[in-house]
C-alpha positions as CSV (number, residue, x, y, z in Angstrom):
1,X,0.0,0.2,0.1
2,X,1.5,3.3,-1.2
3,X,0.6,5.3,1.9
4,X,1.6,2.6,4.3
5,X,-0.5,2.8,7.6
6,X,-2.6,5.8,6.3
7,X,-5.9,5.5,4.7
8,X,-6.2,8.5,2.7
9,X,-4.5,11.6,1.5
10,X,-5.9,13.5,4.3
11,X,-4.2,11.1,6.7
12,X,-0.9,11.7,5.0
13,X,-1.5,15.5,5.4
14,X,-2.1,15.0,9.1
15,X,1.1,13.1,9.7
16,X,2.8,16.0,7.7
17,X,1.4,18.5,9.8
18,X,2.4,16.5,13.0
19,X,6.1,16.1,11.8
20,X,7.4,19.5,13.0
21,X,6.4,18.6,16.6
22,X,8.8,15.5,16.3
23,X,11.7,17.6,15.3
24,X,10.5,20.4,18.0
25,X,10.6,17.6,20.7
26,X,14.3,16.7,20.0
27,X,16.6,19.0,22.0
28,X,20.4,19.2,21.6
29,X,22.6,20.2,24.7
30,X,23.1,23.6,23.0
31,X,19.4,23.9,22.8
32,X,19.1,23.1,26.5
33,X,21.7,25.5,27.5
34,X,20.1,28.3,25.5
35,X,16.6,27.5,27.3
36,X,18.5,27.8,30.7
37,X,19.6,31.2,29.8
38,X,16.1,32.4,28.8
39,X,15.0,33.3,32.2
40,X,11.2,34.0,32.8
41,X,9.2,36.1,30.2
42,X,5.5,37.0,30.4
43,X,3.4,36.7,27.2
44,X,0.0,38.3,27.0
45,X,-2.1,36.2,24.7
46,X,-5.5,38.0,25.3
47,X,-6.2,41.0,27.1
48,X,-9.8,41.8,26.6
49,X,-12.3,41.7,29.4
50,X,-15.0,39.4,28.8
51,X,-17.4,37.6,27.9
52,X,-17.9,40.3,25.3
53,X,-16.1,39.4,22.0
54,X,-14.0,42.2,20.8
55,X,-12.0,42.9,17.4
56,X,-8.9,44.7,19.1
57,X,-8.4,42.3,22.1
58,X,-8.5,38.4,22.4
59,X,-10.1,36.6,25.2
60,X,-8.1,36.4,28.5
61,X,-5.1,34.4,28.3
62,X,-1.4,34.6,29.6
63,X,1.8,32.6,29.2
64,X,4.7,32.4,31.8
65,X,7.8,31.1,29.8
66,X,10.3,29.8,32.2
67,X,13.7,28.6,30.8
68,X,12.0,28.1,27.5
69,X,8.9,26.0,28.8
70,X,5.5,27.9,28.8
71,X,2.9,27.6,31.2
72,X,-0.6,28.8,30.6
73,X,-2.8,30.9,32.8
74,X,-6.4,30.9,31.7
75,X,-7.6,29.8,28.1
76,X,-10.1,32.0,26.6
77,X,-11.5,31.3,23.1
78,X,-9.0,31.4,20.3
79,X,-6.1,30.6,22.8
80,X,-4.7,27.9,20.4
81,X,-4.2,30.7,17.5
82,X,-2.8,33.2,20.0
83,X,-0.4,30.7,21.1
84,X,0.8,30.1,17.4
85,X,0.9,33.7,16.7
86,X,3.1,34.1,20.0
87,X,5.6,31.6,18.3
88,X,4.7,28.8,20.9
89,X,3.6,25.3,20.2
90,X,0.4,24.1,22.0
91,X,2.1,20.7,22.5
92,X,4.9,21.9,24.5
93,X,3.0,23.5,27.3
94,X,4.2,22.6,30.8
95,X,0.8,23.0,32.7
96,X,-2.4,25.1,32.5
97,X,-3.9,27.2,35.4
98,X,-7.5,28.3,35.0
99,X,-8.5,31.0,37.5
100,X,-12.1,30.3,37.2
101,X,-14.6,28.9,34.9
102,X,-16.3,32.0,33.4
103,X,-16.3,31.3,29.5
104,X,-14.1,34.2,28.7
105,X,-11.4,32.6,30.8
106,X,-11.8,29.0,29.9
107,X,-13.7,28.3,26.7
108,X,-10.6,27.5,24.7
109,X,-9.5,24.6,27.0
110,X,-11.0,21.5,25.3
111,X,-9.8,22.9,21.8
112,X,-6.4,23.2,23.3
113,X,-6.3,19.4,24.1
114,X,-7.7,18.6,20.9
115,X,-5.1,20.3,19.0
116,X,-2.4,19.1,21.0
117,X,-3.7,15.7,19.9
118,X,-3.7,16.5,16.3
119,X,-0.4,17.8,16.4
120,X,0.9,14.5,17.8
121,X,1.5,15.4,21.4
122,X,2.4,12.2,23.5
123,X,2.7,13.5,27.0
124,X,-0.3,14.3,29.3
125,X,-1.0,18.3,29.8
126,X,-2.1,18.9,33.2
127,X,-5.0,21.5,33.8
128,X,-5.6,22.7,37.3
129,X,-8.5,24.8,38.2
130,X,-11.3,25.3,40.7
131,X,-14.1,22.7,41.5
132,X,-15.8,21.9,38.2
133,X,-12.7,22.0,36.2
134,X,-12.5,18.2,35.6
135,X,-16.1,17.8,34.8
136,X,-15.9,20.8,32.5
137,X,-12.9,19.4,30.6
138,X,-14.4,15.8,30.4
139,X,-17.4,17.2,28.9
140,X,-15.5,19.4,26.3
141,X,-13.4,16.5,25.2
142,X,-16.6,14.6,24.7
143,X,-18.2,17.3,22.6
144,X,-15.2,17.2,20.3
145,X,-14.9,13.4,20.4
146,X,-16.9,12.9,17.0
147,X,-14.7,15.2,14.8
148,X,-11.7,13.5,16.6
149,X,-12.9,10.2,15.7
150,X,-12.7,11.1,12.0
151,X,-8.9,11.9,12.5
152,X,-8.5,8.8,14.4
153,X,-10.0,6.9,11.4
154,X,-7.9,8.4,8.8
155,X,-4.6,8.1,10.9
156,X,-3.7,4.9,12.7
157,X,-1.9,4.8,16.1
158,X,-3.1,8.4,17.5
159,X,-4.7,6.9,20.4
160,X,-7.6,8.6,22.3
161,X,-7.6,12.4,22.2
162,X,-8.8,12.5,25.8
163,X,-5.2,10.9,26.9
164,X,-3.2,14.0,26.0
165,X,-4.9,16.3,28.5
166,X,-6.1,15.7,32.1
167,X,-7.6,18.2,34.6
168,X,-7.5,18.3,38.3
169,X,-9.8,20.3,40.7
170,X,-8.2,22.6,43.4
171,X,-9.7,22.9,46.8
172,X,-8.4,26.4,48.1
173,X,-10.1,28.2,50.8
174,X,-10.0,31.8,52.0
175,X,-7.6,31.2,54.8
176,X,-4.3,31.8,53.0
177,X,-2.2,30.5,49.9
178,X,-1.7,26.8,49.2
179,X,0.9,25.4,47.1
180,X,-0.7,23.7,44.3
181,X,2.0,22.9,41.9
182,X,5.8,22.5,41.5
183,X,8.4,21.2,39.3
184,X,12.0,22.0,38.4
185,X,11.2,25.5,37.1
186,X,8.2,26.9,39.0
187,X,6.2,26.9,42.2
188,X,2.6,27.9,42.1
189,X,0.6,28.9,44.7
190,X,-3.1,29.8,44.8
191,X,-5.7,31.9,46.9
192,X,-9.4,32.1,46.7
193,X,-10.2,35.5,45.8
194,X,-13.4,37.7,46.1
195,X,-14.8,37.4,42.5
196,X,-17.6,35.0,43.5
197,X,-18.3,36.5,47.0
198,X,-21.9,36.7,46.3
199,X,-21.9,32.7,45.5
200,X,-20.1,31.6,48.5
201,X,-23.0,29.4,49.7
202,X,-24.2,28.1,46.2
203,X,-23.7,24.4,45.3
204,X,-23.7,24.4,41.5
205,X,-23.6,20.4,41.6
206,X,-19.7,20.1,41.2
207,X,-18.6,22.0,44.4
208,X,-18.0,25.6,45.6
209,X,-17.9,28.2,42.9
210,X,-14.5,29.6,43.4
211,X,-12.2,31.9,41.6
212,X,-8.4,31.7,42.3
213,X,-5.5,34.1,42.0
214,X,-2.1,32.6,41.4
215,X,1.5,33.4,42.4
216,X,4.2,31.7,40.4
217,X,7.9,32.0,41.6
218,X,10.8,31.0,39.2
219,X,14.5,31.1,39.9
220,X,14.6,35.0,38.6
221,X,11.1,36.4,39.0
222,X,7.9,36.3,40.9
223,X,4.7,37.1,39.2
224,X,1.1,37.0,40.3
225,X,-2.0,36.6,38.0
226,X,-5.0,38.1,39.8
227,X,-7.4,36.6,37.3
228,X,-11.0,38.2,37.9
229,X,-11.3,39.6,41.4
230,X,-12.4,42.4,43.6
231,X,-10.4,43.8,46.5
232,X,-9.1,41.0,48.4
233,X,-6.6,40.8,51.3
234,X,-5.9,37.4,50.4
235,X,-4.7,38.4,47.1
236,X,-2.8,41.4,48.8
237,X,-0.9,38.7,51.0
238,X,-0.3,36.6,47.8
239,X,1.2,39.4,45.9
240,X,3.5,40.5,48.8
241,X,6.8,41.9,47.3
242,X,6.3,40.2,43.8
243,X,8.2,41.6,40.8
244,X,5.1,41.8,38.5
245,X,1.3,41.9,39.2
246,X,-0.6,41.0,36.2
247,X,-4.0,42.2,36.9
248,X,-7.5,42.8,35.7
249,X,-8.9,46.4,35.6
250,X,-12.4,47.5,35.1
251,X,-13.7,51.1,34.3
252,X,-16.9,50.9,36.4
253,X,-17.6,54.7,35.9
254,X,-17.5,54.2,32.0
255,X,-19.5,51.1,32.1
256,X,-22.2,52.4,34.4
257,X,-22.5,55.5,32.0
258,X,-23.0,53.3,29.2
259,X,-25.7,51.3,31.2
260,X,-27.5,54.7,31.8
261,X,-27.3,55.6,28.2
262,X,-28.9,52.3,27.0
263,X,-31.9,52.7,29.5
264,X,-34.3,50.1,30.4
265,X,-32.9,49.9,34.2
266,X,-34.3,51.3,37.3
267,X,-32.5,53.3,39.6
268,X,-32.5,50.5,42.0
269,X,-31.1,48.0,39.5
270,X,-28.4,50.3,38.5
271,X,-27.2,50.6,42.0
272,X,-27.1,46.8,42.4
273,X,-25.0,46.4,39.1
274,X,-22.6,49.1,40.3
275,X,-22.2,47.4,43.8
276,X,-21.5,44.0,42.3
277,X,-19.1,45.2,39.8
278,X,-17.1,47.1,42.5
279,X,-17.0,44.0,44.8
280,X,-16.3,41.7,41.9
281,X,-13.7,43.6,39.8
282,X,-10.7,45.9,40.3
283,X,-11.1,49.7,39.5
284,X,-8.0,51.6,38.7
285,X,-7.7,53.0,42.1
286,X,-8.2,49.6,43.8
287,X,-5.2,48.1,41.5
288,X,-3.1,50.8,42.7
289,X,-4.1,50.1,46.4
290,X,-3.4,46.8,46.0
291,X,0.0,47.2,44.2
292,X,1.0,49.8,47.0
293,X,0.0,47.7,49.8
294,X,1.7,44.3,48.4
295,X,4.8,46.5,47.5
296,X,4.9,45.1,44.1
297,X,7.6,46.4,41.6
298,X,5.5,46.3,38.3
299,X,1.9,46.4,37.6
300,X,1.0,44.9,34.2
301,X,-2.7,45.9,33.1
302,X,-4.7,43.3,31.3
303,X,-8.3,42.2,30.8
304,X,-9.6,45.8,30.1
305,X,-13.2,46.0,30.9
306,X,-14.2,49.4,29.1
307,X,-17.1,50.8,27.2
308,X,-17.7,49.6,23.9
309,X,-15.6,51.4,21.3
310,X,-13.7,53.7,23.7
311,X,-10.2,53.5,22.8
312,X,-9.3,56.6,25.1
313,X,-10.4,54.5,28.0
314,X,-7.2,52.4,28.4
315,X,-5.0,55.5,28.6
316,X,-7.3,56.9,31.1
317,X,-7.4,53.8,33.2
318,X,-3.5,53.7,33.1
319,X,-3.2,57.0,34.2
320,X,-5.5,56.4,37.1
321,X,-3.5,53.5,38.3
322,X,-0.2,55.5,38.0
323,X,-1.8,58.3,40.1
324,X,-2.0,56.0,43.0
325,X,1.2,53.8,42.6
326,X,4.7,54.6,42.5
327,X,6.0,51.8,40.6
328,X,6.0,51.0,37.1
329,X,2.6,50.5,35.2
330,X,2.2,48.9,31.8
331,X,-0.9,49.1,29.8
332,X,-0.8,45.4,27.9
333,X,-1.4,44.5,24.3
334,X,-2.3,41.2,22.9
335,X,1.0,39.4,22.2
336,X,3.3,41.5,23.9
337,X,6.2,40.1,26.0
338,X,7.8,41.3,29.1
């Protein structure tokens, strides 16, 4: 048979697409030394505040690249494409950490697993997140299993798509930081922040609804990813003396003005909406307070939640953070690296 173990031209094409991965996985001593010199780098894959879809900013996702190995923090829709645009291989990730299970932070996770599989990944990628993460990922991979079975029919020996990604639920309370992962490059700690304060007593059928912030320490850098959160003493303690605070920020005043312009809300409803937004998210002033209290060196703003079409809002937000914080403040953009 001319195509050997492949049943179609499509199967041969699939092998050709997977071939660069095999080459990528072969590392020479020189490559290893170069990676060791690379240190720690932050790459912003998606900087938009969701779940609104935007043309100028992708859904939330971040990379921490440590000695050449990328770790993913959140995985919004389109994350696989953003990974490739940033020059990173979805099959080369060290681990994934989901802050919470809102769609804008998690919707790309199953797709990430599926495309790692089509690329020929052999190792199991671990996904860590709050209660419900394992159930969510299992359902997502099941959803993609039918088109996956078409690939498996064309290309022999691919194995199960579900074998290349596995999720683990983390139980983190509000009492303090918990170490949830460690390898030879990173130490990861988590706290339960205040984003879901209003759902603290709700049982969604898979456990408590939680939102986590992560601190990742490497040999040369400490980085905190807030995820979605309101003011939080637990987060403040987690971020103490870190090099970089990668933080969400919300223009509550601008968003509320837009709600009022649209109409259809009573005064009581508007008050409730504003109260929840201020409790669940960080305004520029709250970001500045957090950064100052935690004595961080640099604030990297992402997850911009601003009025539709207001391009000046990012500059205004950044200026408001700088007004209350003496350290460096950077307004992030998609695919920027620091």
